[in-house]
N, C-alpha and C positions, 0 to 999 in steps of 0.2 A: 442925317437922321432918317431912319426907315419908318414910314407911316404904315399903320395897320390898315388893312383893307376890309371892306364889307361888300358882300355880294348883293347885287340887285337881282331879284328873282320874280317870276310869275308862277302861279300854281295852275296846273292843268290836270284835268281827269282824262284818262285814256280809255276809250270804250274798246273792250275786247271783242264783244259780239252782242247782238240783240237776239232776244228770245220772245216769241209771241206768248201772250198770256190772256188775251181777251181785253175786256174793258171793265175789269172787276175792281170794286172798292174792297179793301181789306177791313171791313167794319165789324168782324166778329172772329172769335178764335177759329170757328169752323172754316170760314172763308180764308183765314191766314193759312191753316193747315192744307186746305185744298190748293191754294196758290203755290205754296212751297213744294208740294208733291208734283204739281203739274209743271212747274218751271224748272226746279233744280233738284229733283229727287235724286239724281245720280250724285249730286254734290254732298248730300247729307243723309239721306235715308239709306238704310241697309249697309251702313259702313261698319267696318270692324273697329273703328276708333271714333272718339267724339270729334265732331266738327261744329263750328259755330259760324252762323251766317247772319249778316245784318242786311235788312231791307230798308232802304230809305223811302219815305212816302211824302206826298204833297199834303196840302191842307184838307183835301177830300179823301185822304187815305188811299190814294192810287199809287202804286209802286212807281218810283222813278229810277232806281237802280238797286243792285244787289251785289254783295261781295262776300266771299269766304274770308273770315278774319282769323280763323284758328283751326288747326288740325292737331289733335292731341293724341292721347293714349286711349286704352280701353276704358278708363274711368276718370279721365280728367282732360281739360283743354285750357291752355293758357290763353288769356285774353288781355287786352290793353284798352283802357278807357279811351286814350287818344285815337287808337286804331278804329274803335267802334264808331267814333264820331267824325273822323276825318272825311270819309266818303260822304257822310250826311251833310257836313258843312259845305263841301265842294259842289254838291248837287243842289244846294238851297232847300234841303228837305225841312218839312215842318215837324216830322216825327220819324221814329224808327221802330222796327220790329226785330226782336232777336229770336233766332231759332237755333237750337242745337239738338243733337240726338243723344240717346243713351243706348250703346251697343247691347246692353244687358236685355233691352226690351222693356224695361220698367221705367216709365217716365216720372216717377216720383222725384221731386227736386232733392238734391243733396244740400248740405249746409253751405258748401261753396257756391251752389246755384243760387241759393237764397241771398247770400252776401253779394254775389256779382250783380244780381238784379237790383238790389237796393242801391249799390254804387253807381250803376248805369242810370237808374231813375234820378238819382240826386244830381249827377253830372248833367243829365239832360235838362233838368230844371234850370241849372246855372247857365247853360248854353241856349236855352229857348227851343230845344229840339226834344219833344216829349217822347219818352218811351211808351209806346202804345201797348206792347205786350211782349212777354218773353215766353216762348212756347218750346217745351221739351217734347221731342218725338220718341215714341216707343214703337213696340211692335204691333202689328195688326190694326193700325189705325188709331191706337191709343195715344193720347198726348196729355200733357199738363200745361194749362195756361195760367200764368200768374194773374192775369187780368180776371179771368173766370173765377179764380180762387179768392179774389178780392185783395190780393197783396200789392201794395205800392201804387194802386190806382184809385 
C-alpha cells in the first residue's frame, strides 16, 4: 500500500535589497506619500499602468518592508488578499499601508478601489494586522487617502 506524503516546510522571506529612508514614522497621509515618493517612486509613480505596493509597519508605524504586489493595466490592477498580507505576516507587522497609482493622474477612487479597501480592512481585522491607510497617487503631488476621507478607519 502506497502512503500519501506530506511536506515539512519552513517559511522564509528573502531580502532583495535595502533602501535608506530615514527614521520616519508614517503617522499621516502626507508622511506616507512622502515616504513612498522617497523610497520607491520608480516602482509606482509616473507609471503607465496601475501598480499596487504594500508597506508593512511595526507598532510605531515605522516601515519594516515593502513589496510590489500587483502591476496591472492603464485602469486596473489585480490584487489578492493573501498576497497583500503574506509579507506582513512573515515580517511580524502590526499594520500595513496600501499604495497604488492612477496613470490618468486623477486620484479619485473607483468603485473597485473602494471595494478593495473594504475587503483589505476587513481581512486585516481578522488577522490582527490593521490597514492604516490606502493611498491613491495622482499627478503633481495629488493623492487620495482613504483614512483622510474617513473611510474604513
